[in-house]
C-alpha positions as CSV (number, residue, x, y, z in Angstrom):
1,M,7.1,7.6,9.3
2,I,6.8,6.2,5.9
3,K,5.1,2.8,5.4
4,L,5.8,0.5,2.5
5,I,2.8,-1.7,1.7
6,T,3.4,-4.6,-0.6
7,W,0.4,-6.5,-1.8
8,E,-0.6,-9.6,-3.8
9,M,-3.9,-10.5,-5.4
10,D,-5.6,-13.5,-3.9
11,R,-7.1,-15.1,-7.1
12,S,-9.0,-17.7,-5.0
13,H,-11.5,-15.0,-4.2
14,A,-11.8,-13.6,-7.8
15,P,-15.1,-13.9,-9.6
16,A,-15.2,-16.7,-12.2
17,D,-17.0,-14.5,-14.7
18,P,-14.6,-12.3,-16.7
19,A,-17.0,-9.3,-16.7
20,E,-17.4,-9.5,-12.9
21,R,-13.6,-9.7,-12.5
22,L,-13.2,-6.6,-14.7
23,K,-15.9,-4.8,-12.6
24,L,-14.1,-5.7,-9.4
25,T,-10.7,-4.7,-10.8
26,M,-12.1,-1.4,-11.9
27,A,-13.6,-0.8,-8.4
28,H,-10.2,-1.5,-6.8
29,C,-8.5,0.9,-9.3
30,E,-11.0,3.6,-8.5
31,M,-10.3,3.2,-4.7
32,V,-6.6,3.5,-5.4
33,K,-7.1,6.6,-7.5
34,K,-9.2,8.1,-4.7
35,G,-6.4,7.5,-2.2
36,M,-3.9,9.0,-4.5
37,D,-6.0,12.1,-5.2
38,S,-6.6,12.6,-1.4
39,G,-2.9,12.4,-0.7
40,R,-3.2,9.4,1.6
41,T,-1.4,7.2,-0.9
42,K,1.9,8.8,-1.9
43,M,2.9,6.3,-4.6
44,W,1.3,3.1,-6.0
45,G,2.4,0.6,-8.6
46,I,1.5,-2.8,-10.1
47,N,3.5,-5.3,-12.0
48,P,2.6,-5.8,-15.7
49,G,1.1,-9.3,-14.8
50,G,-1.4,-7.6,-12.6
51,N,-0.9,-9.8,-9.6
52,H,1.2,-7.8,-7.1
53,G,2.5,-4.4,-6.4
54,F,3.2,-1.7,-3.7
55,S,2.0,1.5,-2.3
56,V,3.6,4.1,0.0
57,T,1.8,6.1,2.7
58,D,2.6,8.2,5.7
59,G,-0.6,7.3,7.4
60,D,-0.8,5.8,10.9
61,E,-1.7,2.2,11.6
62,K,-5.4,2.9,12.0
63,E,-5.5,4.8,8.7
64,I,-3.6,2.0,7.0
65,F,-6.0,-0.6,8.4
66,A,-9.0,1.3,7.2
67,M,-7.4,1.7,3.8
68,I,-6.5,-1.9,3.2
69,A,-9.6,-3.4,4.8
70,Q,-11.5,-2.2,1.7
71,Y,-9.7,-4.7,-0.5
72,L,-10.1,-7.8,1.7
73,P,-10.4,-10.7,1.0
74,H,-9.2,-10.1,-2.6
75,V,-5.8,-8.7,-1.8
76,K,-3.1,-9.8,0.8
77,F,-1.0,-7.1,2.3
78,K,2.3,-6.7,4.1
79,V,3.1,-3.4,5.8
80,E,6.6,-2.3,6.8
81,S,7.7,1.0,8.4
82,M,10.5,2.7,6.6
83,L,12.8,5.6,7.6
84,S,13.5,8.5,5.3
85,I,17.0,9.5,4.7
86,D,16.5,12.6,6.9
87,E,15.4,10.3,9.8
88,V,18.4,8.0,9.3
89,I,20.8,11.0,9.3
90,E,19.1,12.5,12.4
91,T,19.4,9.1,14.3
92,L,23.1,8.7,13.3
93,K,23.9,12.2,14.5
94,K,22.2,11.5,17.9
95,M,24.3,8.4,18.1
96,Q,27.5,10.3,17.4
97,R,26.7,12.8,20.2
98,K,26.2,10.0,22.7
99,A,29.4,8.2,21.7
């Protein structure tokens, strides 16, 4: 099952020093890239303001926890299960057969 992960930066934990903030941001970006390259993260995006975005994965809950725990406490997450169109059609067909 597909999971939509929305996230928001928690600036209260950001380093005050601009060079340190840039270093932290680059470390986060490298972790995202690693997840994309491995296939764990299927899609990722950030708004132009740099304070919130989304990712998509088909990992299970334990994999998702391990993935997002790397970013705590700098990023807040919300995880939602999503159905693909094929899953929706399959469910509706099963409902029709029972009706």
